[in-house]
MARMARZA-894793 format. One record per residue (C-alpha): residue number from 1; y, x, z. Coordinates in nm, 3 decimals, padded with zeros to 5 digits, always signed. Example, Ala and Ser with C-alpha at 12.3 -4.5 7.8 and 13.67 -1.06 7.14 Angstrom:
2
1/-00.450/+01.230/+00.780 .
2/-00.106/+01.367/+00.714 .
This chain:
347
1/+16.343/+12.377/+06.788 .
2/+15.955/+12.401/+06.820 .
3/+15.969/+12.196/+07.144 .
4/+16.196/+11.943/+06.994 .
5/+15.955/+11.898/+06.693 .
6/+15.657/+11.870/+06.917 .
7/+15.839/+11.608/+07.127 .
8/+15.936/+11.406/+06.821 .
9/+15.612/+11.430/+06.611 .
10/+15.326/+11.527/+06.828 .
11/+15.064/+11.267/+06.929 .
12/+15.171/+11.083/+07.239 .
13/+14.902/+11.043/+07.507 .
14/+14.862/+10.736/+07.720 .
15/+14.937/+10.817/+08.078 .
16/+14.643/+10.790/+08.313 .
17/+14.524/+10.968/+08.630 .
18/+14.251/+11.200/+08.730 .
19/+14.094/+10.929/+08.949 .
20/+14.086/+10.664/+08.668 .
21/+13.915/+10.900/+08.431 .
22/+13.655/+10.999/+08.704 .
23/+13.584/+10.636/+08.777 .
24/+13.559/+10.532/+08.416 .
25/+13.337/+10.818/+08.296 .
26/+13.146/+10.885/+08.614 .
27/+13.278/+11.237/+08.682 .
28/+13.287/+11.405/+09.023 .
29/+13.650/+11.442/+09.137 .
30/+13.775/+11.733/+09.351 .
31/+14.156/+11.719/+09.422 .
32/+14.421/+11.461/+09.413 .
33/+14.309/+11.139/+09.239 .
34/+14.666/+11.045/+09.164 .
35/+14.720/+11.352/+08.953 .
36/+14.889/+11.226/+08.631 .
37/+14.757/+11.316/+08.285 .
38/+14.996/+11.268/+08.005 .
39/+14.832/+11.484/+07.735 .
40/+14.551/+11.712/+07.657 .
41/+14.577/+12.093/+07.534 .
42/+14.353/+12.384/+07.477 .
43/+14.299/+12.583/+07.810 .
44/+14.504/+12.878/+07.705 .
45/+14.813/+12.651/+07.622 .
46/+14.769/+12.373/+07.880 .
47/+15.090/+12.313/+08.105 .
48/+15.162/+12.108/+08.406 .
49/+15.082/+11.730/+08.354 .
50/+14.808/+11.815/+08.092 .
51/+14.433/+11.807/+08.096 .
52/+14.211/+12.069/+07.950 .
53/+13.839/+12.188/+07.991 .
54/+13.628/+12.497/+08.037 .
55/+13.266/+12.515/+07.932 .
56/+12.975/+12.753/+07.867 .
57/+12.773/+12.501/+07.679 .
58/+12.613/+12.658/+07.365 .
59/+12.554/+12.348/+07.162 .
60/+12.563/+12.555/+06.835 .
61/+12.555/+12.925/+06.746 .
62/+12.915/+12.907/+06.631 .
63/+13.056/+12.806/+06.968 .
64/+13.237/+13.089/+07.130 .
65/+13.247/+13.123/+07.517 .
66/+13.592/+13.200/+07.651 .
67/+13.639/+13.464/+07.923 .
68/+13.638/+13.329/+08.263 .
69/+13.986/+13.465/+08.330 .
70/+14.114/+13.199/+08.086 .
71/+14.003/+12.938/+08.352 .
72/+14.144/+13.128/+08.650 .
73/+14.489/+13.159/+08.484 .
74/+14.513/+12.797/+08.347 .
75/+14.819/+12.601/+08.436 .
76/+14.669/+12.267/+08.363 .
77/+14.701/+11.985/+08.614 .
78/+14.345/+11.862/+08.559 .
79/+14.050/+12.075/+08.434 .
80/+13.703/+11.947/+08.335 .
81/+13.443/+12.209/+08.448 .
82/+13.082/+12.257/+08.511 .
83/+12.976/+12.273/+08.886 .
84/+12.912/+12.654/+08.864 .
85/+13.268/+12.718/+08.765 .
86/+13.440/+12.524/+09.046 .
87/+13.491/+12.846/+09.233 .
88/+13.680/+13.005/+08.937 .
89/+13.923/+12.719/+08.885 .
90/+14.285/+12.736/+09.010 .
91/+14.312/+12.617/+09.375 .
92/+14.604/+12.383/+09.287 .
93/+14.433/+12.211/+08.998 .
94/+14.251/+11.881/+09.019 .
95/+13.900/+11.907/+08.883 .
96/+13.667/+11.669/+08.709 .
97/+13.313/+11.807/+08.743 .
98/+13.021/+11.745/+08.490 .
99/+12.734/+11.922/+08.351 .
100/+12.871/+11.867/+08.003 .
101/+13.255/+11.914/+07.977 .
102/+13.241/+11.895/+07.594 .
103/+13.075/+11.557/+07.610 .
104/+13.319/+11.438/+07.873 .
105/+13.611/+11.547/+07.667 .
106/+13.499/+11.335/+07.362 .
107/+13.536/+11.031/+07.603 .
108/+13.850/+11.151/+07.761 .
109/+14.021/+11.225/+07.423 .
110/+13.942/+10.873/+07.303 .
111/+14.085/+10.727/+07.623 .
112/+14.414/+10.937/+07.639 .
113/+14.505/+10.900/+07.269 .
114/+14.360/+10.555/+07.217 .
115/+14.568/+10.324/+06.995 .
116/+14.570/+09.948/+06.986 .
117/+14.341/+09.839/+06.710 .
118/+14.537/+09.652/+06.437 .
119/+14.436/+09.306/+06.359 .
120/+14.525/+09.055/+06.087 .
121/+14.532/+09.039/+05.703 .
122/+14.844/+09.161/+05.519 .
123/+15.012/+08.918/+05.290 .
124/+15.015/+09.193/+05.024 .
125/+14.631/+09.235/+05.037 .
126/+14.428/+09.068/+04.765 .
127/+14.128/+08.880/+04.899 .
128/+13.915/+08.716/+04.619 .
129/+13.748/+08.377/+04.698 .
130/+13.390/+08.413/+04.807 .
131/+13.444/+08.711/+05.040 .
132/+13.222/+08.665/+05.355 .
133/+13.398/+08.748/+05.687 .
134/+13.166/+08.730/+05.983 .
135/+13.464/+08.727/+06.225 .
136/+13.788/+08.705/+06.029 .
137/+14.006/+08.721/+06.328 .
138/+13.885/+09.049/+06.450 .
139/+13.932/+09.221/+06.099 .
140/+14.228/+09.416/+05.978 .
141/+14.314/+09.448/+05.601 .
142/+14.616/+09.653/+05.506 .
143/+14.883/+09.598/+05.231 .
144/+14.746/+09.624/+04.869 .
145/+14.385/+09.653/+04.977 .
146/+14.150/+09.461/+04.734 .
147/+13.830/+09.293/+04.845 .
148/+13.625/+09.147/+04.552 .
149/+13.410/+08.827/+04.567 .
150/+13.068/+08.871/+04.724 .
151/+13.168/+09.145/+04.971 .
152/+13.046/+09.096/+05.323 .
153/+13.287/+09.218/+05.609 .
154/+13.146/+09.226/+05.962 .
155/+13.352/+09.200/+06.288 .
156/+13.605/+09.463/+06.384 .
157/+13.625/+09.629/+06.049 .
158/+13.951/+09.798/+05.954 .
159/+14.043/+09.826/+05.593 .
160/+14.359/+10.031/+05.530 .
161/+14.617/+09.999/+05.256 .
162/+14.505/+10.045/+04.895 .
163/+14.140/+10.043/+04.960 .
164/+13.892/+09.877/+04.718 .
165/+13.590/+09.691/+04.846 .
166/+13.365/+09.571/+04.554 .
167/+13.160/+09.259/+04.545 .
168/+12.841/+09.468/+04.593 .
169/+12.962/+09.600/+04.926 .
170/+12.844/+09.521/+05.283 .
171/+13.074/+09.683/+05.559 .
172/+12.915/+09.701/+05.908 .
173/+13.088/+09.622/+06.233 .
174/+13.383/+09.829/+06.354 .
175/+13.369/+10.055/+06.049 .
176/+13.704/+10.199/+05.937 .
177/+13.785/+10.227/+05.564 .
178/+14.069/+10.464/+05.502 .
179/+14.368/+10.429/+05.250 .
180/+14.270/+10.418/+04.891 .
181/+13.898/+10.450/+04.954 .
182/+13.650/+10.294/+04.700 .
183/+13.328/+10.116/+04.815 .
184/+13.097/+09.918/+04.592 .
185/+12.717/+09.885/+04.552 .
186/+12.684/+10.008/+04.901 .
187/+12.566/+09.906/+05.252 .
188/+12.774/+10.075/+05.525 .
189/+12.636/+10.074/+05.881 .
190/+12.826/+10.009/+06.210 .
191/+13.100/+10.231/+06.357 .
192/+13.140/+10.436/+06.039 .
193/+13.443/+10.613/+05.924 .
194/+13.532/+10.640/+05.553 .
195/+13.831/+10.856/+05.513 .
196/+14.116/+10.831/+05.259 .
197/+14.035/+10.845/+04.884 .
198/+13.649/+10.874/+04.947 .
199/+13.433/+10.713/+04.683 .
200/+13.104/+10.546/+04.767 .
201/+12.878/+10.366/+04.530 .
202/+13.016/+10.459/+04.196 .
203/+12.766/+10.538/+03.912 .
204/+12.609/+10.883/+03.930 .
205/+12.609/+11.165/+03.673 .
206/+12.301/+11.025/+03.502 .
207/+12.259/+11.095/+03.128 .
208/+11.982/+11.138/+02.871 .
209/+12.006/+11.318/+02.538 .
210/+11.900/+11.107/+02.255 .
211/+11.934/+11.231/+01.883 .
212/+12.158/+11.509/+01.993 .
213/+12.396/+11.266/+02.187 .
214/+12.459/+11.237/+02.565 .
215/+12.366/+10.873/+02.645 .
216/+12.463/+10.723/+02.990 .
217/+12.180/+10.577/+03.189 .
218/+12.269/+10.243/+03.373 .
219/+12.230/+10.276/+03.755 .
220/+12.043/+10.018/+03.959 .
221/+12.046/+10.175/+04.299 .
222/+12.284/+10.148/+04.592 .
223/+12.416/+10.371/+04.864 .
224/+12.298/+10.308/+05.213 .
225/+12.485/+10.455/+05.503 .
226/+12.335/+10.433/+05.854 .
227/+12.549/+10.385/+06.176 .
228/+12.804/+10.633/+06.298 .
229/+12.834/+10.807/+05.959 .
230/+13.160/+10.983/+05.872 .
231/+13.259/+11.043/+05.498 .
232/+13.547/+11.285/+05.461 .
233/+13.862/+11.248/+05.238 .
234/+13.806/+11.283/+04.861 .
235/+13.428/+11.300/+04.908 .
236/+13.204/+11.119/+04.661 .
237/+12.868/+10.950/+04.725 .
238/+12.700/+10.824/+04.405 .
239/+12.473/+10.518/+04.389 .
240/+12.109/+10.588/+04.299 .
241/+11.979/+10.564/+03.944 .
242/+11.658/+10.368/+04.026 .
243/+11.631/+10.439/+04.405 .
244/+11.901/+10.421/+04.664 .
245/+12.113/+10.718/+04.787 .
246/+12.062/+10.722/+05.167 .
247/+12.264/+10.886/+05.452 .
248/+12.102/+10.870/+05.801 .
249/+12.259/+10.770/+06.133 .
250/+12.523/+10.998/+06.281 .
251/+12.551/+11.228/+05.972 .
252/+12.903/+11.371/+05.925 .
253/+13.023/+11.461/+05.578 .
254/+13.339/+11.678/+05.539 .
255/+13.607/+11.664/+05.280 .
256/+13.550/+11.713/+04.913 .
257/+13.170/+11.686/+04.925 .
258/+12.968/+11.564/+04.630 .
259/+12.647/+11.362/+04.694 .
260/+12.470/+11.288/+04.374 .
261/+12.241/+10.992/+04.276 .
262/+11.923/+10.952/+04.469 .
263/+11.998/+11.203/+04.745 .
264/+11.833/+11.134/+05.090 .
265/+12.007/+11.289/+05.398 .
266/+11.854/+11.257/+05.741 .
267/+12.018/+11.169/+06.082 .
268/+12.270/+11.382/+06.274 .
269/+12.335/+11.631/+05.978 .
270/+12.654/+11.823/+05.911 .
271/+12.779/+11.887/+05.560 .
272/+13.087/+12.107/+05.545 .
273/+13.364/+12.082/+05.281 .
274/+13.303/+12.156/+04.916 .
275/+12.927/+12.114/+04.937 .
276/+12.756/+11.984/+04.630 .
277/+12.420/+11.808/+04.623 .
278/+12.242/+11.759/+04.286 .
279/+12.031/+11.443/+04.226 .
280/+11.715/+11.404/+04.424 .
281/+11.787/+11.645/+04.696 .
282/+11.621/+11.558/+05.038 .
283/+11.763/+11.681/+05.360 .
284/+11.583/+11.652/+05.694 .
285/+11.736/+11.546/+06.039 .
286/+11.992/+11.770/+06.209 .
287/+12.029/+12.011/+05.918 .
288/+12.357/+12.200/+05.877 .
289/+12.511/+12.283/+05.557 .
290/+12.817/+12.531/+05.550 .
291/+13.120/+12.507/+05.323 .
292/+13.072/+12.534/+04.954 .
293/+12.691/+12.515/+04.953 .
294/+12.519/+12.418/+04.634 .
295/+12.177/+12.255/+04.602 .
296/+11.982/+12.221/+04.279 .
297/+11.806/+11.907/+04.164 .
298/+11.511/+11.792/+04.383 .
299/+11.545/+12.068/+04.643 .
300/+11.409/+11.973/+04.990 .
301/+11.564/+12.104/+05.322 .
302/+11.362/+12.075/+05.636 .
303/+11.468/+11.948/+05.979 .
304/+11.704/+12.168/+06.177 .
305/+11.750/+12.410/+05.878 .
306/+12.083/+12.601/+05.847 .
307/+12.247/+12.688/+05.519 .
308/+12.514/+12.946/+05.543 .
309/+12.852/+12.890/+05.356 .
310/+12.868/+12.961/+04.983 .
311/+12.484/+12.965/+04.952 .
312/+12.315/+12.856/+04.638 .
313/+11.971/+12.697/+04.671 .
314/+11.706/+12.664/+04.405 .
315/+11.409/+12.643/+04.639 .
316/+11.283/+12.436/+04.925 .
317/+11.363/+12.547/+05.271 .
318/+11.122/+12.494/+05.562 .
319/+11.217/+12.330/+05.886 .
320/+11.433/+12.543/+06.125 .
321/+11.487/+12.821/+05.878 .
322/+11.836/+12.985/+05.832 .
323/+11.924/+13.101/+05.488 .
324/+12.225/+13.253/+05.311 .
325/+12.329/+13.406/+04.980 .
326/+12.308/+13.344/+04.599 .
327/+12.032/+13.273/+04.544 .
328/+11.976/+13.184/+04.903 .
329/+11.704/+13.360/+05.102 .
330/+11.600/+13.398/+05.454 .
331/+11.904/+13.512/+05.653 .
332/+11.733/+13.799/+05.836 .
333/+11.585/+13.919/+05.498 .
334/+11.927/+13.891/+05.332 .
335/+12.096/+14.091/+05.604 .
336/+11.832/+14.366/+05.582 .
337/+11.874/+14.385/+05.195 .
338/+12.270/+14.399/+05.236 .
339/+12.229/+14.677/+05.505 .
340/+11.999/+14.878/+05.267 .
341/+12.241/+14.837/+04.977 .
342/+12.534/+14.951/+05.180 .
343/+12.350/+15.264/+05.297 .
344/+12.263/+15.338/+04.927 .
345/+12.629/+15.311/+04.829 .
346/+12.735/+15.536/+05.106 .
347/+12.485/+15.803/+04.979 .
């Protein structure tokens, strides 16, 4: 039954050969260039006809290096490996050799599971007069999507069903807007992905208390996303109150993340699910925030800093520092305190 379900519903790979992949992505080939690749699987599960990879790259501290025996016992037809592991690969496997198997796999996955890009505007979509399409023939707009007057849509944009694009939105080239996403008062860069039900550019949680009453403060800022930014499903990025909310190039935001008004996030950052950033937070380039992290108003996070999951931050974090806990403190200091506390309990 499991095999039947996998056959019916698993993603279907486009058939290619080891030689075609080697030529397209500049990989060294060792073995039969006609070896067919019909799918991709983890190295422990890969079977005949599939491609896999083995790597000892340590791009992040969380990456685990698999035992070399996993490579030796692999049944995959094609394996992407580093030069130093050629000797450990099965003799009957075709090898694609590169210094960065992980980087090569990003390209190969995109090639094997590439789907034809949809084009055209659904008759059920609602496009107001005054929408600016820079290349209408290259754009896809799904059923029941709504694009308001004044919106600017660049070439190659894909807007899925039920999405709303407000008149204050500019969508960069080749960006994908998922089903039921909301975008307004925002400038979106090129090659971005906005996943389903994400909200970008709504008013922030900006209030003032006057005569004992909570009074809403009108927002005048925007949201500005750089290129290659990903915004996960159900995540929310609020427009700025007086200044813009900014997200740098290459930053990836997971599902269910809240980014408040006026936040500035640098380039190539990671924000894991359930993270919440209060207004005015500033995050440097390449910072990593684990799941369910909370940052108080105006906190500054330095470049390359790492914030562990479930941490609560009320202070600034210098560049490169690792912190965890609630309230968050230096990771090594926190672990020493925890070890001391455990020792006292045992006594």
